[in-house]
C-alpha positions as CSV (number, residue, x, y, z in Angstrom):
1,M,12.0,20.1,11.0
2,H,13.1,18.0,8.4
3,D,15.0,14.9,10.2
4,A,12.7,12.2,11.3
5,S,15.0,10.6,13.7
6,V,14.7,13.8,15.7
7,P,11.7,13.8,18.3
8,W,9.3,16.3,18.9
9,P,10.2,18.6,21.8
10,D,7.5,18.1,25.3
11,S,6.5,21.7,24.5
12,R,5.1,20.9,21.5
13,K,1.5,21.6,21.5
14,E,-0.7,18.1,20.8
15,V,-4.3,18.4,19.6
16,P,-6.7,15.7,19.9
17,F,-8.6,15.2,16.7
18,G,-11.1,12.7,17.9
19,T,-11.1,9.2,19.2
20,I,-10.5,5.6,16.0
21,T,-12.9,2.8,17.1
22,L,-12.5,-0.7,15.5
23,T,-15.3,-2.6,15.3
24,A,-14.6,-5.7,13.0
25,R,-11.6,-7.2,11.2
26,V,-11.9,-7.3,7.4
27,D,-10.2,-9.4,5.2
28,E,-7.1,-7.5,3.7
29,Q,-6.7,-10.1,0.8
30,E,-10.1,-9.4,-0.5
31,P,-9.9,-8.4,-4.0
32,E,-10.9,-4.7,-3.7
33,R,-8.9,-4.1,-0.5
34,R,-5.7,-5.4,-2.7
35,K,-5.9,-2.2,-4.6
36,I,-5.7,0.1,-1.7
37,S,-2.1,1.2,-1.4
38,F,-1.0,3.4,1.9
39,D,0.5,6.9,0.4
40,P,2.8,8.8,3.2
41,L,2.3,11.9,1.5
42,P,-0.8,14.5,2.5
43,R,-2.7,14.6,-1.0
44,V,-5.5,16.9,0.4
45,E,-5.6,20.5,-0.3
46,G,-4.8,22.5,2.7
47,I,-2.6,19.6,4.4
48,D,1.4,20.0,3.5
49,S,4.1,17.3,3.5
50,S,6.3,17.9,7.0
51,G,9.3,17.9,4.4
52,D,10.4,15.1,5.6
53,P,13.1,14.3,2.7
54,L,12.4,10.1,3.7
55,T,8.5,10.7,2.7
56,E,8.8,10.9,-1.0
57,V,11.0,8.0,-1.2
58,R,8.4,6.1,1.1
59,A,6.1,7.4,-1.8
60,D,7.7,5.9,-4.3
61,V,8.3,2.5,-2.9
62,Y,4.8,2.4,-1.6
63,L,3.8,2.9,-4.9
64,L,6.0,0.2,-6.5
65,S,5.1,-2.3,-3.8
66,G,1.3,-1.8,-4.6
67,R,2.1,-2.3,-8.3
68,R,4.1,-5.5,-8.1
69,R,1.4,-7.0,-5.4
70,R,-1.5,-6.4,-7.8
71,A,0.5,-7.6,-10.9
72,A,1.5,-11.0,-9.2
73,A,-2.4,-11.3,-8.3
74,A,-3.4,-10.9,-11.7
75,R,-0.9,-13.2,-12.7
76,L,-2.2,-15.7,-10.3
77,A,-6.0,-15.2,-11.3
78,A,-4.9,-16.0,-15.0
79,D,-2.9,-18.7,-14.2
80,D,-6.2,-20.0,-12.2
81,L,-8.6,-19.4,-15.1
82,D,-6.1,-21.2,-17.8
83,A,-5.8,-24.4,-14.9
84,G,-9.5,-24.6,-14.7
85,A,-10.6,-24.2,-18.4
86,G,-8.0,-27.4,-18.7
87,R,-4.8,-25.5,-19.8
88,A,-1.4,-26.2,-18.5
89,G,-1.8,-23.5,-16.0
90,R,1.5,-22.9,-14.3
91,G,3.8,-24.8,-16.1
92,A,2.3,-23.6,-19.3
93,P,5.1,-22.2,-22.3
94,G,6.2,-18.7,-21.8
95,F,4.9,-18.5,-18.3
96,R,7.3,-16.7,-16.0
97,R,7.6,-15.7,-12.1
């Protein structure tokens, strides 16, 4: 199937894999977690993509989004360091958003 808008038929066999239990909420703003980026393409040996052409596009968009978020976070962290060191911070010459 190559059209993500078409629902699977009722005759399609379901295979339960197990249970996922969420036990706690995590701080998604924590620096190490900000590095995580969702990838809709299976990149595990033995698991293939569904062939949906949108999957590749989504993977590219998520990658770009993750790069932008990390770059923005790095700029803010550097700016905070400048401000903490008594420098001009956000108003410093050459600082762009």
